[in-house]
C-alpha positions in Angstrom: 0.0 0.0 0.0 1.1 3.6 -0.7 1.1 6.2 2.0 -1.2 9.3 2.0 1.6 11.6 0.6 2.1 9.4 -2.5 -1.6 9.0 -3.0 -2.2 12.7 -2.8 0.7 13.6 -5.1 -0.4 11.0 -7.6 -4.0 12.4 -7.6 -2.6 15.9 -8.0 -0.4 14.9 -10.9 -3.3 13.2 -12.6 -5.5 16.3 -12.2 -2.8 18.7 -13.5 -2.0 16.4 -16.4 -5.7 16.1 -17.4 -6.3 19.9 -17.1 -3.2 20.7 -19.3 -4.2 18.1 -21.9 -7.7 19.5 -22.1 -6.7 23.2 -21.9 -3.5 23.0 -23.9 -2.2 26.5 -23.0 -0.5 28.2 -25.9 -1.6 25.3 -28.0 1.0 23.0 -26.7 1.1 19.5 -28.0 -0.9 17.1 -25.8 2.1 14.8 -25.7 4.0 17.3 -23.5 1.8 17.3 -20.4 1.2 13.5 -20.8 5.0 12.9 -20.9 5.5 15.3 -18.0 2.8 13.6 -15.9 4.4 10.2 -16.6 7.8 11.4 -15.4 6.2 12.9 -12.2 4.4 9.6 -11.5 7.7 7.7 -11.8 9.4 10.2 -9.5 6.6 10.0 -7.0 7.0 6.3 -7.0 3.4 5.2 -7.6 4.6 3.4 -10.8 7.8 1.3 -10.4 10.3 0.2 -13.0 8.7 -3.3 -12.7 5.3 -1.7 -13.5 6.9 0.1 -16.5 8.1 -3.2 -17.9 4.5 -4.6 -17.5 3.1 -1.6 -19.3 5.6 -1.9 -22.1 5.0 -5.6 -22.5 1.2 -5.0 -22.6 1.3 -2.3 -25.2 4.3 -3.4 -27.4 2.4 -5.9 -29.5 -0.4 -3.4 -30.3 2.2 -0.7 -31.0 4.0 -3.0 -33.5 0.6 -3.7 -35.2 -0.2 0.1 -35.6 3.3 0.8 -36.9 2.8 -2.0 -39.4 -0.4 -0.4 -40.5 1.4 2.9 -41.1 3.9 1.1 -43.3 1.0 -0.4 -45.3 -0.5 3.1 -45.7 2.9 4.4 -47.0 3.0 1.7 -49.6 -0.5 2.5 -50.8 0.6 6.1 -51.0 3.5 5.1 -53.2 1.4 3.3 -55.8 -1.1 6.1 -56.2 -4.0 4.7 -54.1 -5.0 8.2 -52.9 -5.4 9.5 -56.4 -7.3 6.3 -57.5 -9.7 6.4 -54.6 -10.3 10.2 -54.9 -11.1 9.8 -58.6 -13.4 6.9 -57.9 -15.3 8.8 -55.2 -15.8 11.8 -57.4 -17.0 9.6 -60.4 -19.5 7.6 -58.3 -21.0 10.6 -56.6 -22.2 11.8 -60.1 -22.4 15.4 -59.0 -24.4 14.8 -55.8 -23.0 16.0 -52.5 -25.4 13.7 -50.7 -24.1 10.6 -52.6 -20.6 11.8 -51.9 -21.3 11.8 -48.2 -22.4 8.2 -48.2 -19.5 7.1 -50.4 -17.0 8.9 -48.1 -18.4 7.0 -45.1 -18.3 3.7 -46.9 -14.7 4.3 -47.8 -13.8 5.1 -44.2 -15.6 2.0 -42.9 -13.8 -0.3 -45.4 -10.4 1.2 -44.7 -10.9 0.6 -41.0 -11.8 -3.0 -41.7 -8.8 -3.4 -44.0 -6.3 -1.7 -41.6 -7.4 -0.2 -38.3 -8.9 3.1 -37.2 -5.6 4.9 -37.0 -4.5 3.5 -40.4 -7.9 4.4 -41.8 -7.4 8.0 -40.7 -3.9 8.1 -42.2 -5.3 6.9 -45.5 -8.8 8.5 -45.9 -8.0 12.0 -44.6 -5.5 12.7 -47.4 -7.9 11.3 -49.9 -10.7 13.6 -48.7 -8.4 16.6 -48.6 -7.3 15.8 -52.1 -10.9 15.5 -53.4 -12.5 18.4 -51.5 -9.6 20.7 -52.4 -9.9 20.0 -56.1 -13.7 20.5 -56.0 -13.1 24.0 -54.6 -15.6 23.5 -51.7 -15.7 26.1 -49.0 -14.5 25.3 -45.5 -18.0 24.9 -44.1 -18.8 22.5 -47.0 -15.7 20.4 -46.3 -16.5 20.0 -42.6 -19.4 17.5 -42.9 -17.3 15.1 -45.0 -14.2 15.4 -42.7 -16.1 15.2 -39.5 -18.3 12.2 -40.5 -15.2 10.5 -41.9 -13.3 10.6 -38.7 -16.2 9.5 -36.6 -17.2 6.6 -38.9 -13.5 5.5 -39.4 -12.9 5.4 -35.6 -16.2 3.8 -34.6 -15.8 1.2 -37.3 -13.1 -0.4 -35.2 -15.6 -1.8 -32.8 -17.0 -4.7 -35.0 -13.8 -6.7 -35.2 -11.0 -6.9 -32.6 -8.0 -6.2 -34.9 -9.2 -2.8 -36.0 -8.1 -0.9 -32.9 -4.9 -0.9 -31.0 -6.9 -0.7 -27.7 -9.0 -3.7 -28.6 -5.8 -5.7 -29.2 -4.4 -4.8 -25.8 -7.6 -5.7 -23.9 -8.0 -8.9 -25.8 -4.7 -10.0 -24.4 -5.6 -9.1 -20.9 -8.9 -11.0 -20.8 -7.6 -13.9 -23.0 -10.4 -13.7 -25.5 -10.1 -14.9 -29.1 -10.9 -12.9 -32.1 -13.5 -15.4 -33.1 -15.4 -15.0 -29.8 -15.1 -11.3 -30.0 -16.5 -11.1 -33.6 -19.3 -13.5 -32.8 -20.6 -11.4 -29.9 -19.7 -7.9 -31.2 -20.1 -7.8 -35.0 -23.9 -7.4 -35.1 -24.4 -4.9 -32.2 -21.4 -2.7 -33.3 -22.5 -2.7 -36.9 -26.1 -1.6 -36.0 -24.7 1.1 -33.7 -22.4 2.3 -36.5 -25.4 2.6 -38.9 -27.3 4.6 -36.3 -24.3 6.9 -35.7 -23.9 7.5 -39.4 -27.6 8.4 -39.8 -27.5 10.8 -36.8 -24.4 12.5 -38.3 -26.2 12.8 -41.6 -29.3 14.4 -39.9 -27.0 16.9 -38.2 -24.9 17.9 -41.2 -27.1 17.4 -44.2 -28.0 21.2 -44.3 -24.3 21.9 -44.9 -23.8 19.4 -47.6 -23.7 20.9 -51.1 -26.6 19.5 -53.1 -24.7 19.7 -56.4 -21.0 19.3 -56.8 -18.9 20.9 -59.5 -19.9 19.6 -62.9 -16.5 18.4 -64.0 -16.0 15.2 -61.9 -14.1 12.9 -64.2 -10.6 14.2 -63.9 -7.2 12.9 -62.9 -5.8 14.1 -59.7 -2.1 14.0 -60.5 -1.7 17.7 -60.7 -2.9 18.5 -57.1 -0.7 21.1 -55.4 0.1 20.1 -51.8 2.0 21.7 -49.0 5.5 20.2 -48.9 5.4 19.5 -45.1 2.2 17.5 -45.2 3.1 14.1 -43.5 1.1 12.0 -46.0 1.7 14.0 -49.2 1.1 11.7 -52.2 4.3 11.6 -54.3 4.4 10.7 -57.9 2.6 7.4 -57.8 4.1 5.6 -60.8 7.5 4.0 -61.1 10.4 6.3 -62.1 8.4 9.4 -61.3 5.6 8.8 -63.9 2.5 10.8 -63.0 0.2 7.8 -63.5 -1.1 5.0 -61.3 -1.9 1.4 -62.2 -5.3 0.1 -61.1 -4.1 -3.5 -61.5 -1.2 -2.8 -59.2 -3.4 -1.2 -56.6 -5.8 -4.1 -56.8 -3.1 -6.6 -56.2 -1.7 -4.7 -53.2 -5.2 -4.4 -51.7 -5.7 -8.2 -52.1 -2.4 -8.8 -50.3 -3.5 -6.5 -47.5 -6.8 -8.2 -47.2 -5.0 -11.6 -47.0 -2.9 -10.2 -44.1 -6.1 -9.2 -42.3 -7.6 -12.7 -42.7 -4.3 -14.1 -41.5 -4.6 -12.2 -38.3 -7.8 -14.2 -37.5 -6.1 -17.4 -38.4 -3.1 -16.6 -36.2 -5.4 -15.7 -33.3 -7.2 -19.1 -33.6 -3.9 -21.0 -33.4 -2.5 -18.8 -30.6 0.2 -17.0 -32.8 0.8 -13.4 -31.8 -0.9 -11.3 -34.4 1.7 -8.6 -34.3 4.1 -11.1 -35.9 1.8 -11.5 -38.9 1.2 -7.7 -39.2 4.9 -7.0 -39.0 5.8 -9.7 -41.6 3.2 -8.4 -44.0 4.4 -4.8 -43.6 8.0 -5.8 -44.1 7.2 -7.7 -47.3 5.3 -4.6 -48.7 8.1 -2.3 -47.6 10.8 -4.5 -49.2 8.7 -4.7 -52.4 8.3 -0.9 -52.6 12.0 -0.5 -52.1 12.8 -2.9 -55.0 10.0 -1.8 -57.3 10.1 2.0 -56.8 13.7 2.3 -55.5 12.3 4.1 -52.4 14.0 3.2 -49.1 12.0 2.9 -45.9 13.5 6.0 -44.3 10.4 8.1 -45.0 8.5 6.1 -42.4 10.6 7.7 -39.6 9.7 11.2 -40.9 6.0 10.6 -41.6 5.0 8.7 -38.5 3.3 10.9 -35.9 5.5 9.7 -33.0 4.2 12.3 -30.6 0.9 10.5 -30.5 2.5 7.3 -29.2 4.3 9.5 -26.6 0.9 10.8 -25.5 -0.7 7.4 -25.3 2.2 5.8 -23.4 2.4 8.8 -21.0 -1.3 8.6 -20.2 -0.9 4.8 -19.6 1.7 5.5 -17.0 -0.4 8.2 -15.3 -3.5 6.0 -15.2 -1.5 3.0 -14.0 -0.4 5.1 -11.1 -4.0 5.6 -10.2 -4.5 1.9 -10.5 -1.7 1.3 -8.1 -3.0 3.6 -5.4 -6.4 1.9 -5.4 -8.5 3.3 -8.3 -9.2 -0.2 -9.7 -10.1 -1.4 -6.2 -12.6 1.4 -5.8 -14.1 0.7 -9.2 -14.5 -3.0 -8.2 -16.1 -2.1 -4.9 -18.6 0.3 -6.5 -19.5 -1.6 -9.6 -19.3 -5.3 -8.7 -22.8 -5.5 -7.0 -24.3 -3.5 -9.9 -22.6 -5.4 -12.7 -23.1 -8.9 -11.4 -26.9 -8.4 -10.9 -27.8 -8.2 -14.6 -26.3 -8.5 -18.1 -28.1 -5.3 -19.1 -26.6 -3.5 -16.1 -23.2 -4.9 -17.0 -23.4 -3.6 -20.5 -24.7 -0.1 -19.6 -22.6 0.6 -16.5 -19.2 -0.6 -17.8 -19.8 1.0 -21.3 -20.8 4.3 -19.6 -17.8 4.2 -17.2 -15.3 3.5 -20.0 -16.8 6.1 -22.2 -16.4 8.8 -19.5 -12.8 7.8 -18.7 -11.9 7.5 -22.4 -13.3 10.9 -23.3 -11.3 12.6 -20.5 -8.1 10.5 -20.3 -7.9 8.8 -23.8 -9.3 5.3 -24.5 -6.0 3.5 -24.1 -5.5 3.8 -20.4 -9.2 4.0 -19.8 -9.9 0.6 -21.3 -6.9 -0.9 -19.5 -8.3 0.3 -16.1 -11.7 -1.0 -17.0 -10.5 -4.3 -18.1 -8.2 -4.8 -15.1 -11.1 -4.0 -12.9 -13.3 -6.6 -14.6 -10.7 -9.3 -14.1 -10.8 -8.7 -10.3 -14.6 -8.7 -9.9 -15.0 -12.4 -9.9 -17.8 -12.3 -12.5 -19.3 -15.4 -14.2 -17.9 -16.0 -17.7 -20.9 -14.6 -19.6 -21.2 -11.4 -17.5 -17.4 -10.9 -17.8 -17.6 -11.1 -21.6 -20.5 -8.7 -22.0 -19.0 -6.3 -19.6 -15.7 -6.5 -21.4 -17.4 -5.9 -24.8 -19.3 -2.9 -23.3 -15.9 -1.6 -22.3 -14.7 -1.8 -25.9 -17.8 -0.1 -27.2 -17.2 2.7 -24.7 -13.6 3.0 -25.8 -14.3 2.9 -29.5 -17.6 4.9 -29.7 -18.0 6.7 -26.3 -14.4 8.0 -26.5 -15.3 10.1 -29.6 -17.1 12.6 -27.4 -13.9 14.6 -27.0 -11.0 14.9 -29.4 -8.4 13.5 -27.0 -10.5 10.3 -26.5 -8.7 8.3 -29.3 -5.4 8.3 -31.1 -7.3 8.3 -34.4 -8.9 11.7 -33.7 -5.5 13.1 -32.6 -3.9 11.9 -35.8 -6.8 13.5 -37.7 -6.3 16.9 -36.1 -2.6 16.5 -36.8 -3.1 16.0 -40.5 -5.6 18.8 -40.8 -3.2 21.2 -39.0 -0.4 20.2 -41.4 -2.8 21.0 -44.2 -3.9 24.4 -42.8 -7.5 23.2 -42.5 -9.2 25.2 -39.8 -11.1 22.7 -37.6 -11.1 23.4 -33.9 -12.4 21.5 -30.9 -15.7 23.3 -30.9 -16.5 22.3 -34.5 -15.9 18.7 -33.4 -17.7 18.8 -30.0 -20.9 20.5 -31.3 -21.5 17.4 -33.4 -20.3 14.7 -31.0 -22.4 15.9 -28.1 -25.5 15.3 -30.2 -24.6 12.0 -32.0 -22.4 10.0 -29.6 -24.6 9.6 -26.5 -27.6 8.1 -28.4 -25.4 5.9 -30.6 -23.5 4.6 -27.5 -26.7 3.9 -25.5 -28.3 2.1 -28.5 -25.2 -0.1 -29.1 -24.9 -1.1 -25.5 -28.6 -2.1 -25.4 -28.3 -4.1 -28.6 -25.2 -5.8 -27.2 -27.2 -7.1 -24.3 -30.1 -8.2 -26.6 -27.7 -10.0 -29.0 -25.6 -11.8 -26.3 -28.8 -12.8 -24.4 -30.2 -14.3 -27.6 -27.0 -16.1 -28.4 -26.6 -17.7 -25.0 
């Protein structure tokens, strides 16, 4: 047990870190207060070096998976996928801003399934910026597409376990297979995602342009981008040619899809899925180096490392709270409520994780929630539904505030690099309306679906 001084200083450090992350005086990067808070927690002693090793072991596999996803995104960038996708979106919209809205969200959903929510943001945001810039839309006309894209791309990580770094970590803690996860989660999360998209559409439809510019069937090779944009599409063809090859893009997408399927197979046989993700990304990276003569050094420059610093720092801060008894208090408070009913388990744990995720980021929030569940002594079915409710809270409920997920932080980072003016208020005005009902609906459907299954 820790003494009152350590407990008080840990709580104070946590509060100061949270305030600075939310306030961001002088627009400081959120990684700075998170890293500072982590250092203070270590100096106070509420997190030991042994704990640090546990945290590193817990998150390393998921971190390798997300870096592998970034590598795959860079390869797609190299072969002109951004141009190809932007051209396809414009052609299929056929001049309708409403159709474009639905195609944009379909793209974001598919990219999250193909990669994960962070990788989807890294891929779809440059595509949308490419498309909307060329169409000459005003800033208020771009916002509905950009905002709906980030919400759908992030929430789409709930249906399957491999689409979110947070889901991967918590799966390891509760020792749940991807097959079990998908069986119990796919239908509730998919229905919740449909409702979320409909709610977003109702809120933004008045800002959607009814008719897009008449010239839609054009090539996008001549877009002018800022040179410091982290995901700026280079000349997509080999030897600097300003063309892309649809067949080449198709083959790479098939390979990526095969890697995704391999993750499920690996999970079934107990093989660490980060090994498969890393092997697939290394193969693609080596192929790009040989085919396009482009070494992998650009990955170091284009990866938003500060976001990993933020997540790791917040993990340490929250783990300090866990060590001084936060998890014990959660267990004492929620055990009698959660164990009494599957519906209570879904609503209470989903709501708790949503609140913690929105304020402290979903990575440490889901870790605390999952650790608390493992100490409640729940029966197997109640444990599973409470865990899945935790995931829904961390994947959907966390979207209430911009710091809730790494994906939204990456999204703001890309927009800032592109000089797109989207502030927290633009984001929160929408999420305060659409996230609570979508979250509640998904948690209730989770209870109904699991109850029907078992």
